[in-house]
N, C-alpha and C positions, 0 to 999 in steps of 0.2 A: 836198271832196277824196275820191277813191276809190282803192282798190288795183285797178288794171286787170289786172295779171297777176303771177304769181309765177314767177320764172325762177331758174336755178341761180346766176346772178350777183347776185340780189337781188330787189327788188320794183319794179315799174313803177307809179308813182302819177300821177294826173292831178288837178290842182287845178281849182277852179271857173272859173278864167280860161283853161282848156284848155291849160295848160302840162304837159307830161309829163316825168318825170325818174326816174332809177333810184337807189335807195338800197340798200346792201348789207344793212343791218340796220334794224329798227324799234325805236326807243327808246320813251320815254314819249309823246313827241309827234313830229310830222314837220313840217318847214317847207319850203315851195316855195322853191327858190333864185332863182326869177324875180320873184315878186310878194310873197313873204313870208307867204302864207297858212299858218296853223298849224291842225293837226288832231290830236286824240288818237288814238293808235294802237289803243287798245281799241275805239273806235267804228268805225274803218276795218276792223279785223280782224273784228269782229262782223258788219258788213255783207257783207264778202267771204265769210266762211265760212257765213253763213246763206243764201247763194245769191241775194241780191237783185239785180235787174237794175241796171245802171249808172246808169240814169236815176233809179230809185227811191232808190238810195244817195246819189246826188249831191244829189237834192232834200232828203232827210232831213238830211244834214250841212250843207247850205246853210241851211236854216231852223232847224235845231237842235232840231226837234220832229218826232216821227213821228205821221203820221195813222193812226189805228187804225179799221179797219172791223170793226164787231161785227155778226155774223149771229145772229139769234135763231132758236131752233128753231121749226119750224112744227108745228102741231097737225094730225096726220093721223088721220082716222077718228073724230073727236069731234064 
């Protein structure tokens, strides 16, 4: 599940089954009214405010684990 957009009326959310819905407030968790999928608001807000793309955020919340890419510094001039 992801936060798609923040509006004056509330938040537009999209679940993993591509159901979109509007909620006025975000509580501790959010439940899709169509399929019953539940997500923690803290995870949704972190993905939204960190500027992750919708595809990355959807993949992360779906798998429950974030893939981390580690880049090692390169030795220059040695």
